[in-house]
Every structure is written in structure tokens, then in C-alpha cells.
C-alpha positions as a Python dict, from the first residue, in 0.01 Angstrom:
ca = {
    (1, 'M'): (0, 0, 0),
    (2, 'R'): (-137, 30, 353),
    (3, 'R'): (-500, -65, 395),
    (4, 'P'): (-754, 123, 607),
    (5, 'A'): (-938, -23, 904),
    (6, 'V'): (-1252, 14, 1108),
    (7, 'F'): (-1164, 19, 1478),
    (8, 'F'): (-1457, -100, 1688),
    (9, 'D'): (-1502, -53, 2059),
    (10, 'R'): (-1616, -383, 2211),
    (11, 'D'): (-1864, -340, 2497),
    (12, 'N'): (-2196, -183, 2395),
    (13, 'T'): (-2066, -155, 2039),
    (14, 'L'): (-2017, -513, 1917),
    (15, 'I'): (-2142, -693, 2228),
    (16, 'I'): (-2399, -598, 2491),
    (17, 'G'): (-2230, -485, 2808),
    (18, 'N'): (-2240, -166, 3012),
    (19, 'D'): (-2050, -313, 3307),
    (20, 'Y'): (-1731, -514, 3363),
    (21, 'L'): (-1760, -835, 3160),
    (22, 'G'): (-1528, -1124, 3249),
    (23, 'N'): (-1750, -1427, 3186),
    (24, 'P'): (-1748, -1557, 2826),
    (25, 'N'): (-2084, -1725, 2885),
    (26, 'E'): (-2241, -1380, 2921),
    (27, 'V'): (-2120, -1251, 2584),
    (28, 'K'): (-2410, -1148, 2359),
    (29, 'L'): (-2375, -974, 2025),
    (30, 'V'): (-2536, -639, 1955),
    (31, 'A'): (-2804, -667, 1686),
    (32, 'G'): (-2641, -667, 1343),
    (33, 'A'): (-2285, -704, 1473),
    (34, 'A'): (-2191, -992, 1246),
    (35, 'A'): (-2335, -824, 938),
    (36, 'A'): (-2157, -501, 1027),
    (37, 'V'): (-1815, -665, 1061),
    (38, 'A'): (-1863, -865, 743),
    (39, 'K'): (-1967, -555, 546),
    (40, 'C'): (-1660, -361, 660),
    (41, 'R'): (-1437, -640, 539),
    (42, 'A'): (-1625, -655, 209),
    (43, 'L'): (-1553, -284, 166),
    (44, 'G'): (-1180, -355, 202),
    (45, 'Y'): (-1133, -250, 563),
    (46, 'A'): (-941, -444, 823),
    (47, 'T'): (-1147, -493, 1139),
    (48, 'V'): (-989, -429, 1478),
    (49, 'V'): (-1133, -424, 1829),
    (50, 'V'): (-984, -172, 2076),
    (51, 'S'): (-1120, -201, 2428),
    (52, 'N'): (-1041, -62, 2772),
    (53, 'Q'): (-1058, -352, 3020),
    (54, 'S'): (-992, -193, 3358),
    (55, 'G'): (-1180, -478, 3526),
    (56, 'V'): (-842, -652, 3523),
    (57, 'A'): (-681, -361, 3709),
    (58, 'R'): (-972, -359, 3954),
    (59, 'G'): (-922, -728, 4032),
    (60, 'L'): (-1263, -830, 3894),
    (61, 'F'): (-1122, -1074, 3639),
    (62, 'T'): (-796, -1164, 3466),
    (63, 'E'): (-643, -1106, 3124),
    (64, 'D'): (-723, -1468, 3044),
    (65, 'D'): (-1090, -1386, 3105),
    (66, 'V'): (-1064, -1091, 2865),
    (67, 'R'): (-916, -1316, 2597),
    (68, 'A'): (-1184, -1578, 2663),
    (69, 'C'): (-1460, -1318, 2615),
    (70, 'N'): (-1296, -1197, 2295),
    (71, 'A'): (-1271, -1553, 2167),
    (72, 'R'): (-1637, -1613, 2246),
    (73, 'M'): (-1734, -1295, 2061),
    (74, 'D'): (-1531, -1411, 1759),
    (75, 'Q'): (-1708, -1746, 1771),
    (76, 'L'): (-2054, -1588, 1781),
    (77, 'L'): (-1969, -1354, 1494),
    (78, 'L'): (-1853, -1641, 1273),
    (79, 'E'): (-2157, -1850, 1362),
    (80, 'Q'): (-2381, -1574, 1235),
    (81, 'N'): (-2168, -1480, 934),
    (82, 'P'): (-1852, -1665, 821),
    (83, 'A'): (-1721, -1338, 676),
    (84, 'A'): (-1742, -1159, 1012),
    (85, 'V'): (-1374, -1193, 1100),
    (86, 'I'): (-1195, -971, 1351),
    (87, 'D'): (-838, -920, 1229),
    (88, 'R'): (-696, -814, 1564),
    (89, 'H'): (-792, -758, 1926),
    (90, 'E'): (-628, -485, 2133),
    (91, 'Y'): (-720, -434, 2497),
    (92, 'C'): (-585, -229, 2785),
    (93, 'P'): (-594, -383, 3136),
    (94, 'F'): (-437, -82, 3309),
    (95, 'H'): (-586, 195, 3519),
    (96, 'P'): (-413, 475, 3714),
    (97, 'D'): (-615, 391, 4028),
    (98, 'A'): (-592, 13, 3993),
    (99, 'K'): (-654, -212, 4291),
    (100, 'V'): (-401, -459, 4150),
    (101, 'E'): (-61, -291, 4177),
    (102, 'A'): (83, -459, 3867),
    (103, 'Y'): (-179, -282, 3656),
    (104, 'R'): (-163, 57, 3826),
    (105, 'Q'): (-34, 296, 3562),
    (106, 'D'): (-144, 581, 3340),
    (107, 'S'): (-95, 385, 3023),
    (108, 'F'): (-82, 538, 2676),
    (109, 'L'): (-286, 242, 2559),
    (110, 'R'): (-596, 336, 2753),
    (111, 'K'): (-855, 534, 2562),
    (112, 'P'): (-894, 833, 2518),
    (113, 'K'): (-525, 798, 2432),
    (114, 'P'): (-457, 636, 2094),
    (115, 'G'): (-203, 372, 2198),
    (116, 'M'): (-411, 66, 2104),
    (117, 'I'): (-498, 212, 1765),
    (118, 'L'): (-134, 292, 1693),
    (119, 'A'): (-26, -55, 1805),
    (120, 'A'): (-272, -221, 1567),
    (121, 'A'): (-169, 14, 1286),
    (122, 'D'): (194, -89, 1330),
    (123, 'A'): (112, -459, 1351),
    (124, 'L'): (-121, -467, 1048),
    (125, 'A'): (36, -188, 839),
    (126, 'L'): (-281, 23, 846),
    (127, 'D'): (-351, 363, 693),
    (128, 'L'): (-500, 563, 980),
    (129, 'A'): (-588, 862, 763),
    (130, 'R'): (-838, 642, 576),
    (131, 'S'): (-962, 457, 884),
    (132, 'W'): (-1263, 488, 1112),
    (133, 'V'): (-1323, 450, 1485),
    (134, 'V'): (-1670, 340, 1595),
    (135, 'G'): (-1776, 336, 1959),
    (136, 'D'): (-2037, 430, 2217),
    (137, 'A'): (-1828, 661, 2439),
    (138, 'P'): (-1659, 1001, 2404),
    (139, 'R'): (-1326, 837, 2486),
    (140, 'D'): (-1357, 628, 2168),
    (141, 'V'): (-1400, 946, 1968),
    (142, 'A'): (-1107, 1115, 2141),
    (143, 'A'): (-877, 819, 2078),
    (144, 'G'): (-979, 805, 1713),
    (145, 'K'): (-921, 1176, 1662),
    (146, 'A'): (-581, 1154, 1833),
    (147, 'A'): (-483, 875, 1593),
    (148, 'G'): (-597, 1072, 1288),
    (149, 'C'): (-907, 865, 1206),
    (150, 'R'): (-1264, 967, 1128),
    (151, 'T'): (-1505, 885, 1408),
    (152, 'I'): (-1862, 769, 1459),
    (153, 'L'): (-2036, 781, 1798),
    (154, 'I'): (-2322, 536, 1857),
    (155, 'I'): (-2596, 641, 2097),
    (156, 'D'): (-2827, 339, 2095),
    (157, 'P'): (-3148, 407, 2293),
    (158, 'T'): (-3211, 32, 2326),
    (159, 'L'): (-2892, -25, 2529),
    (160, 'A'): (-2829, 96, 2882),
    (161, 'P'): (-2538, 342, 2861),
    (162, 'S'): (-2208, 253, 3025),
    (163, 'P'): (-2037, 494, 3269),
    (164, 'A'): (-1788, 577, 2993),
    (165, 'A'): (-2073, 669, 2758),
    (166, 'L'): (-2199, 924, 3010),
    (167, 'E'): (-1868, 1110, 3022),
    (168, 'T'): (-1836, 1446, 2852),
    (169, 'S'): (-1568, 1554, 2609),
    (170, 'S'): (-1477, 1861, 2411),
    (171, 'V'): (-1381, 1636, 2118),
    (172, 'K'): (-1680, 1590, 1890),
    (173, 'P'): (-1742, 1293, 1660),
    (174, 'D'): (-1755, 1335, 1284),
    (175, 'F'): (-2092, 1156, 1286),
    (176, 'T'): (-2346, 1040, 1544),
    (177, 'V'): (-2581, 747, 1480),
    (178, 'T'): (-2823, 534, 1680),
    (179, 'T'): (-2720, 179, 1581),
    (180, 'L'): (-2413, -16, 1474),
    (181, 'I'): (-2577, -103, 1144),
    (182, 'E'): (-2639, 266, 1076),
    (183, 'A'): (-2273, 338, 1145),
    (184, 'V'): (-2153, 80, 895),
    (185, 'E'): (-2410, 188, 636),
    (186, 'L'): (-2272, 541, 670),
    (187, 'I'): (-1917, 415, 617),
    (188, 'A'): (-2032, 221, 311),
    (189, 'K'): (-2217, 523, 171),
    (190, 'L'): (-1918, 754, 205),
    (191, 'T'): (-1687, 489, 66),
    (192, 'H'): (-1899, 449, -247),
    (193, 'Q'): (-1964, 819, -290),
    (194, 'S'): (-1600, 916, -268),
    (195, 'G'): (-1455, 625, -462),
    (196, 'H'): (-1206, 594, -175),
    (197, 'T'): (-1217, 437, 164),
    (198, 'V'): (-1283, 781, 311),
    (199, 'P'): (-1389, 1108, 148),
    (200, 'P'): (-1105, 1301, -14),
    (201, 'P'): (-945, 1577, 197),
    (202, 'G'): (-1162, 1885, 220),
    (203, 'Q'): (-1483, 1705, 121),
    (204, 'T'): (-1752, 1695, 390),
    (205, 'F'): (-2080, 1512, 424),
    (206, 'K'): (-2376, 1603, 640),
    (207, 'T'): (-2546, 1366, 876),
    (208, 'Q'): (-2768, 1395, 1183),
    (209, 'P'): (-2730, 1514, 1445),
    (210, 'N'): (-2362, 1602, 1491),
    (211, 'P'): (-2176, 1660, 1163),
    (212, 'S'): (-1821, 1776, 1214),
    (213, 'P'): (-1570, 1820, 933),
    (214, 'S'): (-1294, 1888, 1184),
    (215, 'R'): (-997, 1652, 1175),
    (216, 'S'): (-842, 1762, 1504),
    (217, 'S'): (-579, 1521, 1633),
    (218, 'S'): (-598, 1628, 1996),
    (219, 'S'): (-739, 1392, 2258),
    (220, 'S'): (-956, 1491, 2551),
    (221, 'E'): (-878, 1357, 2897),
    (222, 'S'): (-1161, 1278, 3135),
    (223, 'S'): (-1153, 1219, 3507),
    (224, 'T'): (-1157, 842, 3461),
    (225, 'T'): (-916, 802, 3176),
    (226, 'H'): (-646, 560, 3106),
    (227, 'P'): (-388, 409, 3000),
    (228, 'P'): (-72, 170, 2768),
    (229, 'A'): (157, 93, 2784),
    (230, 'D'): (121, 70, 3002),
    (231, 'L'): (397, -129, 2937),
    (232, 'P'): (216, -271, 2828),
    (233, 'A'): (-305, -314, 2646),
    (234, 'T'): (-263, -516, 2520),
    (235, 'S'): (-297, -720, 2210),
    (236, 'Q'): (-475, -1050, 2216),
    (237, 'T'): (-332, -1165, 1887),
    (238, 'T'): (23, -1121, 2008),
    (239, 'T'): (93, -1038, 2372),
    (240, 'S'): (-90, -840, 2635),
    (241, 'S'): (153, -553, 2585),
    (242, 'P'): (192, -456, 2221),
    (243, 'K'): (547, -373, 2134),
    (244, 'P'): (589, -54, 1936),
    (245, 'N'): (803, -57, 1630),
    (246, 'P'): (1075, 205, 1676),
    (247, 'A'): (1112, 232, 1302),
    (248, 'S'): (757, 358, 1283),
    (249, 'S'): (797, 646, 1527),
    (250, 'L'): (760, 875, 1228),
    (251, 'R'): (413, 877, 1082),
    (252, 'E'): (383, 863, 706),
    (253, 'N'): (444, 1211, 565),
    (254, 'P'): (493, 1358, 221),
    (255, 'P'): (839, 1305, 68),
    (256, 'G'): (1098, 1528, 229),
    (257, 'S'): (890, 1581, 542),
    (258, 'T'): (1043, 1505, 881),
    (259, 'T'): (745, 1586, 1102),
    (260, 'I'): (775, 1381, 1420),
    (261, 'D'): (466, 1199, 1548),
    (262, 'L'): (493, 1297, 1915),
    (263, 'S'): (211, 1064, 2018),
    (264, 'K'): (403, 760, 1898),
    (265, 'I'): (719, 877, 2071),
    (266, 'E'): (521, 925, 2392),
    (267, 'W'): (383, 574, 2351),
    (268, 'L'): (734, 430, 2306),
    (269, 'M'): (861, 611, 2615),
    (270, 'Q'): (561, 488, 2815),
    (271, 'Q'): (643, 130, 2723),
    (272, 'I'): (1009, 173, 2817),
    (273, 'L'): (914, 318, 3155),
    (274, 'V'): (672, 33, 3220),
    (275, 'E'): (937, -228, 3143),
    (276, 'L'): (1181, -54, 3377),
    (277, 'K'): (919, -45, 3650),
    (278, 'K'): (844, -413, 3603),
    (279, 'S'): (1211, -501, 3625),
    (280, 'H'): (1237, -321, 3961),
    (281, 'E'): (921, -486, 4090),
    (282, 'T'): (1036, -838, 4005),
    (283, 'H'): (1034, -1057, 4314),
    (284, 'H'): (1324, -1290, 4384),
    (285, 'D'): (1154, -1534, 4614),
    (286, 'D'): (1251, -1847, 4421),
    (287, 'F'): (1488, -2102, 4574),
    (288, 'S'): (1855, -2097, 4481),
    (289, 'V'): (2175, -2258, 4610),
    (290, 'S'): (2325, -1913, 4664),
    (291, 'K'): (2041, -1819, 4896),
    (292, 'L'): (2073, -2145, 5087),
    (293, 'L'): (2447, -2095, 5138),
    (294, 'A'): (2390, -1733, 5236),
    (295, 'G'): (2148, -1843, 5507),
    (296, 'I'): (2391, -2101, 5645),
    (297, 'I'): (2687, -1863, 5645),
    (298, 'Q'): (2475, -1593, 5809),
    (299, 'V'): (2410, -1831, 6099),
    (300, 'L'): (2783, -1911, 6123),
    (301, 'A'): (2868, -1539, 6125),
    (302, 'L'): (2631, -1473, 6415),
    (303, 'A'): (2760, -1780, 6599),
    (304, 'A'): (3120, -1659, 6560),
    (305, 'L'): (3036, -1320, 6709),
    (306, 'F'): (2847, -1472, 7003),
    (307, 'L'): (3131, -1718, 7078),
    (308, 'A'): (3386, -1439, 7056),
    (309, 'Y'): (3197, -1231, 7308),
    (310, 'F'): (3111, -1499, 7561),
    (311, 'L'): (3433, -1704, 7544),
    (312, 'Y'): (3710, -1460, 7458),
    (313, 'R'): (3596, -1116, 7568),
    (314, 'N'): (3884, -1103, 7815),
    (315, 'D'): (4141, -1206, 7550),
    (316, 'A'): (4172, -906, 7318),
    (317, 'N'): (4380, -1078, 7047),
    (318, 'T'): (4155, -1382, 7020),
    (319, 'L'): (3844, -1162, 7037),
    (320, 'H'): (3966, -951, 6746),
    (321, 'S'): (4042, -1264, 6543),
    (322, 'W'): (3689, -1400, 6594),
    (323, 'I'): (3536, -1062, 6509),
    (324, 'L'): (3732, -1061, 6182),
    (325, 'V'): (3599, -1410, 6107),
    (326, 'G'): (3245, -1287, 6171),
    (327, 'I'): (3293, -986, 5944),
    (328, 'F'): (3433, -1206, 5669),
    (329, 'L'): (3140, -1447, 5692),
    (330, 'Q'): (2893, -1157, 5690),
    (331, 'T'): (3059, -1012, 5379),
    (332, 'F'): (3044, -1353, 5213),
    (333, 'T'): (2672, -1372, 5295),
    (334, 'I'): (2607, -1038, 5128),
    (335, 'A'): (2801, -1144, 4820),
    (336, 'L'): (2597, -1464, 4786),
    (337, 'L'): (2270, -1269, 4816),
    (338, 'I'): (2382, -1029, 4543),
    (339, 'M'): (2471, -1327, 4321),
    (340, 'S'): (2128, -1482, 4375),
    (341, 'R'): (1951, -1161, 4268),
    (342, 'Q'): (2154, -1138, 3948),
    (343, 'K'): (2046, -1481, 3825),
}
């Protein structure tokens, strides 16, 4: 049986940070973060972090820096509570307006799209219908709704809001709270009241100030969204580009149902396109014997043509012979260059 999960945003949800964070020494937990993660696990939820990290695309830090910050957060959580274990990290380094060309793409991984959530669900065999997404920005809510999860928006007056938190969205959260602890207490309350990990279908609960029983699966794009896979946010526990499982391109449905999950298919196509783009952008600047020979033969071809012109331009037969030699050598050069690129 698939287990549910709580998907946490990272910055200004589990750790303090309303800007681009690439230094692990600056990682500081939000008040109650360790207790919140531990409580979710005690309730039977997997705990997953899904985080846009466009600082990589902007050239502010590297993917290694992202992983180092995640590792530092994990360390601080465990120091405060040994049960505060993060099961998986997913992050997206892409942005459609990236300064670093390798990360310039409109990736399906980047929130408000649900790619990171779907990647974690595939990797950990999660039940998204019984899962929650908790974050401080409308894009977290939109991603959670698009993945079929219930959502909680945190508006913490003690933390300076991030630019993402100030964005607007037509997608409304199921619940709005003021602290991370309040969010987890709400999850625990509904879990105990329902006897399930989430309330049964059709059952609603009221909270302040933004109750919403809607379970819309549409995501809302904002002017600063994205990605995905590109190819590939990436997953810290595996690779930086989570690989979708083609066998899971159909979401779980009642027996006999063949409803296609278009969002997963879109995600798969995005990853394929990214891989194709990467293959075309691969540079072949490494040394090879074929390239060395091609360079030498190119020089010989040019030398043959010059000699033919200056020494035998008045002897048509000899001139034609040397020109043929030059053409042969030039053709051989091209063949060697093609061979070097295919290695």
C-alpha cells in the first residue's frame, strides 16, 4: 500500500531564508522545524522537501552548494530531534531566463508545476491523494493542487516574505496558518479526526482564514515561474535530474479506468526534450588521435593546393593531379573529424 507524504518547501518553511541561499554555514532552522518533521513521521507520513533553486540558474551558486545546504539542514534537524528525518530532497535548478545557459529552460520540475512532487511520488511510492504540501508561497499551493494533494499556506509574520511569497495566484490553499507548527498540528488534527491520513472524500473542515474544500488539480502560472525537467530538479537523494518512471505515466485509478495523467506525460516529454537538447549542446573539445591526424592532413591538403598553383599552373595535367590530391586529403580530413565527434 502506498503511503502518504508531507511535502515541505525549504526556504522560509523549514529554514529561514527569503533570498538565494548557497552557503551551508548560513542555514538556520525555522522555529519548531525539527518537531514538525518528527511529528509528521510519527503520524505515518513520509517527509519530502521540494524546492526551487534558481540561484543555480542565475550563477549565484552551484548544485553542490544546494546539496551542501540541504545536508546542513538535515544535520540541524537531527541534532534537535533524532526522529526529524527527511526522506528525500527534490530541487529544481532551472529557470527560463537563466544566466547560465545549461540551466535555461522552462522545466516541468519548477513550481508551480508539480514535477518535483511527481518525481518523489514515483521514487518513494507515495499516495498523493492522501498527501499534503506545506509552503510559504502561492507557487507551493499551485504545485500541490496540480499534483492532487491538500495544501497549507504559511504566512509567518515573524519572517520577511520572499519574492515568491508576494506573488499572486488564482489557486487558493485548503488552509492558511501563521507558523509551521500550526500547519503540522492541523495535519495531525485532521488525521486523528478522520481516522485516515486525510479526511475522507467530501468531508470538509473549517479553519481560519482561508478554508477551501476545492480539490482543483489545475496549476497557476506566474510571471516568474519555472521549471523540470528540466531535463532534468532535481533530486538530491539520486541525481540532479529525477528520472520519471514510464510505467507510472498512468496515475492510480479505479479498476477498469484508463484515465491518462497528462501532467506526468508532459513531465516525461519535458525530460526527453531536455536530454536531446543536452546531447546537441555537448562540446567535443577533448583531445583525440583523429583530431590530431585531421589537423595534420588539413595542412598537407592546403600545401598540395599551394604547390600545385605556384609550381604547376602552366602544366594542366600535373595541376589537375595535384588538385585531386588536395581534394582527397580534404575529404580525409572531414572524415576524421566526423569520426572524432562520434566517439
